[in-house]
C-alpha positions as CSV (number, residue, x, y, z in Angstrom):
1,S,-0.3,-4.3,8.1
2,F,-1.8,-6.0,11.1
3,M,-4.6,-3.4,11.2
4,A,-5.5,-4.2,7.6
5,R,-5.4,-7.9,8.2
6,Y,-7.7,-7.7,11.3
7,A,-10.0,-5.2,9.6
8,Q,-10.5,-7.6,6.7
9,Q,-11.0,-10.6,9.1
10,A,-13.6,-8.5,11.0
11,G,-15.3,-7.4,7.8
12,V,-14.8,-3.7,8.3
13,A,-12.7,-1.1,6.5
14,V,-9.5,0.0,8.3
15,S,-11.2,3.3,8.9
16,G,-13.8,1.4,10.9
17,L,-11.2,0.4,13.5
18,S,-11.6,2.4,16.7
19,P,-8.7,3.6,18.7
20,A,-11.2,4.5,21.5
21,R,-12.4,0.9,21.7
22,G,-8.8,-0.3,21.7
23,E,-8.0,2.0,24.6
24,A,-11.1,0.9,26.5
25,L,-10.2,-2.7,26.0
26,Y,-6.7,-2.1,27.3
27,G,-7.8,-0.2,30.4
28,G,-11.0,-2.0,31.2
29,E,-11.2,-4.2,34.3
30,H,-12.3,-7.7,33.5
31,P,-13.5,-10.1,36.2
32,R,-11.6,-13.3,36.7
33,Q,-12.8,-16.5,38.1
34,G,-11.6,-16.9,41.7
35,G,-9.5,-13.7,41.6
36,A,-9.5,-9.9,41.4
37,A,-10.5,-8.1,38.2
38,Q,-7.6,-7.6,35.8
39,S,-6.8,-5.4,32.8
40,C,-4.1,-5.3,30.2
41,A,-2.6,-2.4,32.2
42,S,-2.3,-4.7,35.2
43,C,1.0,-6.0,33.7
44,H,1.7,-3.6,30.9
45,T,1.2,-0.4,33.0
46,A,-1.3,2.4,32.3
47,N,1.2,4.0,29.9
48,P,1.9,1.6,27.0
49,R,5.1,3.6,26.2
50,Q,6.6,2.2,29.5
51,A,7.9,-1.3,30.2
52,G,5.7,-3.5,32.3
53,Q,6.2,-6.5,34.5
54,T,4.6,-10.0,34.6
55,R,3.2,-11.3,37.8
56,V,6.4,-13.2,38.4
57,G,8.5,-10.1,37.9
58,K,9.7,-10.6,34.3
59,R,10.1,-7.4,32.3
60,I,7.7,-6.8,29.4
61,E,8.9,-4.4,26.7
62,P,6.6,-1.4,26.0
63,L,3.5,-2.1,23.8
64,A,3.5,1.1,21.9
65,P,5.4,0.9,18.6
66,A,6.6,4.4,19.2
67,A,8.5,3.1,22.2
68,N,9.2,-0.4,20.9
69,P,9.5,-0.5,17.0
70,Q,9.8,-4.3,17.1
71,R,6.4,-4.7,18.7
72,F,4.3,-5.6,15.6
73,T,6.8,-7.0,13.2
74,D,6.4,-10.8,13.7
75,A,3.0,-12.3,12.9
76,A,3.5,-15.5,14.8
77,K,4.5,-13.5,18.0
78,V,1.6,-11.1,17.6
79,E,-0.9,-14.0,17.4
80,K,0.8,-15.9,20.2
81,W,0.7,-12.9,22.6
82,F,-2.9,-11.9,21.6
83,R,-4.1,-15.5,22.2
84,R,-2.2,-15.8,25.5
85,N,-3.0,-12.4,26.9
86,C,-6.7,-12.3,25.8
87,M,-7.3,-15.7,27.4
88,D,-5.6,-14.5,30.6
89,V,-7.3,-11.2,30.9
90,L,-10.6,-11.7,29.1
91,Q,-11.0,-15.5,29.6
92,R,-11.5,-15.8,25.9
93,E,-9.7,-15.1,22.6
94,C,-9.9,-11.5,21.3
95,S,-11.9,-11.0,18.1
96,A,-10.3,-9.6,15.0
97,Q,-12.2,-6.3,15.6
98,E,-10.7,-6.1,19.1
99,K,-7.2,-6.8,17.8
100,G,-7.5,-4.2,15.1
101,D,-9.0,-1.6,17.5
102,F,-6.2,-2.3,20.0
103,I,-3.4,-1.9,17.4
104,A,-5.2,1.2,16.0
105,W,-5.0,2.8,19.5
106,L,-1.3,1.8,20.0
107,N,-0.3,3.1,16.6
108,Q,-1.6,6.6,17.4
109,I,0.5,6.9,20.6
110,K,3.5,9.0,20.1
C-alpha cells in the first residue's frame, strides 16, 4: 500500500502515520509568494468526498478513496500529483511522512 511505502521511506511504522497531521496539511493555509495563502482545499474543496475544480475551471475528481476508488491505484500518478500539488501549495515537495499522513487521513474518510 502507499501508506506502507511512505511509512518505510519516512522511517516510521504505519501506525506512526497520523490522520490528524494529514488533515491539518490538507486544510492548512500556506503562504504563496506574490499571492494569497492557499490550501489543498482551495481546489479540492473542504470535503474530500466532493469533486473540486482547478483555478481554470477543470473538474478534479474527489480525493477520498471512499468517493473515488481509483484515487490511489497508480503509483506514477500518485507521485506526479503529490509533486505537482505540493510544489504549488507548499512551494516544496511533500515529505514521505506528509504523504503517508495525508493518505492515512483520506483512507479513514467514509
